[in-house]
C-alpha positions in Angstrom: 3.7 -6.0 26.7 2.6 -4.8 23.3 5.8 -2.7 22.8 9.1 -3.0 24.7 10.1 0.2 26.5 13.4 0.2 24.6 11.5 0.1 21.3 9.2 2.9 22.4 12.2 4.9 23.4 13.7 4.4 19.9 10.4 5.5 18.3 10.4 8.6 20.6 13.9 9.4 19.3 12.7 8.9 15.8 10.0 11.5 16.5 12.6 13.9 17.9 14.8 13.5 14.8 11.8 13.8 12.5 10.8 17.1 14.1 13.4 18.9 12.0 11.2 18.0 9.0 7.9 18.7 10.9 9.0 22.3 11.7 9.0 22.9 7.9 5.6 21.4 7.3 3.8 22.4 10.5 5.7 25.5 11.6 3.4 27.9 9.8 0.3 26.5 11.4 1.8 26.7 14.8 2.9 30.2 14.2 -0.6 31.1 13.1 -2.0 29.6 16.3 0.0 32.1 18.3 -1.4 35.1 16.4 -3.8 37.4 18.1 -7.5 36.5 18.0 -9.4 38.4 15.4 -6.3 40.5 14.8 -5.7 41.5 18.4 -2.4 41.1 20.2 -1.9 38.0 22.2 -2.1 38.5 26.0 1.3 38.8 27.7 0.3 36.2 30.3 2.4 33.1 29.7 -0.5 30.6 30.0 -2.4 32.5 27.3 0.7 32.4 25.0 1.3 28.7 25.6 -2.3 27.6 25.4 -2.6 27.6 21.5 0.7 25.6 21.2 -0.4 23.1 23.8 -3.8 22.7 22.2 -2.3 22.4 18.8 0.1 19.7 20.0 -2.7 17.8 21.8 -4.8 17.8 18.6 -1.9 16.7 16.4 -0.8 13.9 18.7 -4.4 12.8 19.2 -4.8 12.4 15.4 -1.5 10.4 15.3 -2.7 8.1 18.1 -6.2 7.6 16.5 -4.5 6.7 13.1 -2.1 4.4 15.0 -5.0 2.6 16.5 -6.5 2.0 13.1 -3.1 1.0 11.7 -2.7 -1.5 14.5 -6.1 -2.9 13.9 -5.5 -3.2 10.2 -2.2 -4.9 10.8 -4.0 -7.4 13.1 -6.5 -8.2 10.4 -3.8 -8.6 7.7 -1.9 -10.9 10.1 -5.0 -13.0 10.7 -5.8 -13.1 7.0 -2.2 -14.1 6.2 -2.3 -17.0 8.6 -5.6 -18.1 7.0 -4.1 -18.3 3.6 -0.9 -19.8 4.8 1.4 -16.7 4.9 2.4 -16.2 8.5 4.1 -13.0 9.3 2.6 -11.2 6.3 2.0 -7.9 8.1 5.6 -7.7 9.4 6.9 -8.2 5.8 4.6 -5.6 4.3 5.3 -3.1 7.1 9.0 -3.7 7.0 9.2 -3.1 3.2 7.2 0.2 3.6 9.5 1.4 6.4 12.7 0.4 4.4 11.5 2.1 1.2 10.6 5.3 3.1 13.8 5.2 5.1 16.0 4.7 2.0 14.1 7.6 0.2 14.8 9.8 3.2 18.5 8.9 3.0 18.5 9.8 -0.7 19.4 6.2 -1.6 16.1 5.6 -3.3 14.3 8.1 -5.5 10.5 8.0 -5.6 7.9 10.7 -6.3 7.7 13.2 -3.4 4.9 12.5 -1.0 5.3 15.6 1.2 3.3 17.9 -1.1 1.7 19.9 1.7 -2.0 20.2 2.5 -4.6 19.4 -0.2 -7.3 21.8 -1.3 -9.9 20.8 1.3 -7.3 21.0 4.1 -6.3 24.5 3.1 -10.0 25.6 3.0 -10.7 24.0 6.4 -7.6 25.6 7.9 -8.6 28.9 6.5 -12.0 28.8 8.1 -10.5 27.7 11.4 -8.0 30.6 11.3 -10.9 33.0 11.2 -12.2 31.8 14.5 -11.6 34.1 17.4 -11.2 31.5 20.1 -8.0 30.0 21.4 -9.6 26.6 21.0 -9.2 26.9 17.3 -5.7 25.5 17.8 -7.1 22.1 18.8 -8.9 21.3 15.5 -5.9 22.9 13.6 -3.6 20.4 15.3 -6.0 17.5 14.5 -6.0 18.6 10.9 -2.2 18.9 10.7 -2.0 15.3 11.9 -3.4 14.3 8.4 -0.8 16.1 6.4 1.0 13.9 3.9 4.2 13.5 5.8 6.4 10.6 4.5 8.1 10.0 7.9 4.7 10.0 9.7 3.3 7.3 7.4 6.5 5.4 7.8 6.0 5.1 11.5 2.3 4.3 10.9 3.7 1.2 9.2 5.5 0.4 12.4 2.2 0.9 14.2 0.6 -1.7 11.8 3.4 -4.1 12.7 2.8 -3.7 16.4 0.3 -6.5 16.5 -2.7 -4.8 18.1 -4.7 -1.6 18.3 -3.1 -0.7 21.7 0.3 -1.4 20.3 -0.4 0.9 17.3 -1.6 3.7 19.7 1.6 3.4 21.8 3.8 3.6 18.8 2.2 6.8 17.5 2.0 8.3 21.0 5.8 7.8 21.4 6.4 9.3 17.9 4.0 12.2 18.5 5.5 13.1 21.9 9.0 12.9 20.3 8.0 15.6 17.8 6.1 17.7 20.4 9.0 19.4 22.2 10.8 20.8 19.1 7.6 21.9 17.6 6.5 23.7 20.7 9.8 25.5 20.6 10.1 25.6 16.8 10.9 29.3 16.8 14.0 28.7 19.0 14.9 25.5 17.2 14.7 27.0 13.7 17.1 29.8 14.7 19.6 27.5 16.4 19.6 24.6 13.8 21.1 25.1 10.4 19.6 23.6 7.3 22.5 21.2 7.2 21.9 20.0 10.8 18.1 19.5 10.0 19.0 17.4 7.0 21.3 15.2 9.1 18.6 14.8 11.7 16.1 13.7 9.1 18.7 11.3 7.7 19.2 9.8 11.1 15.5 9.4 11.4 15.5 7.7 8.0 18.2 5.3 9.1 16.2 4.5 12.3 13.2 3.7 10.1 15.3 1.3 8.0 16.4 -0.4 11.2 12.8 -0.8 12.3 11.9 -2.1 8.8 14.7 -4.7 8.9 13.6 -5.8 12.4 10.0 -6.2 11.1 11.3 -8.3 8.1 13.3 -10.5 10.4 10.4 -11.0 12.8 8.1 -11.7 9.9 10.5 -14.3 8.5 10.6 -15.9 12.0 6.9 -16.0 12.2 6.6 -17.4 8.7 9.1 -20.3 9.3 7.5 -21.1 12.7 4.2 -21.2 10.9 5.5 -23.6 8.3 6.9 -25.8 11.0 3.5 -26.0 12.7 1.8 -27.2 9.5 1.5 -31.0 9.3 3.1 -32.4 6.2 1.4 -35.1 4.2 -1.3 -37.3 5.3 
């Protein structure tokens, strides 16, 4: 199995905890999806009210999974290259360091330039054009676009996807992460009213601690692979 169920459950929990941060970055887009089409009021029918949120979530999680597949594939290539040059476990070491740095930054134990700077210019323009569309289906590409936002925690879990060892493993990692963020984002209006800013900060710090734990696990696994690789190399002639 590419990813143990317990590890996927922990990644899902990481997504739930990270959602406190996602509400701040993506909440505006989700709210915009719920606005009336071409300025008209949204239908009172529940399915019509939920459709934009569901489509947005589908698009966002779909982007996460696609990026996870690429991260898993890239991790596999780095791992193969590392073995070729005599550095077994290279991908685990690199991914572990990335996760630890991002986790420590989230915990305010390490200070680096902020990466969560919001959407770039082209993303703002694309979102603006999509917002002018009159169809409920506009929420799907908006969600796909939001999956590319420069979110530090998202990219931290992409490092975990790279360390998964395969394309399928990377997809499973990001599917678990995306589904973890989905519920709170679907209910972001309720959550933002119930959760204080202090509680959201603590949730994000717990997510950062979880990321550090994943990073340490990756480093330990990488060291094990490296030492096993050295043991398999014949010494002398």
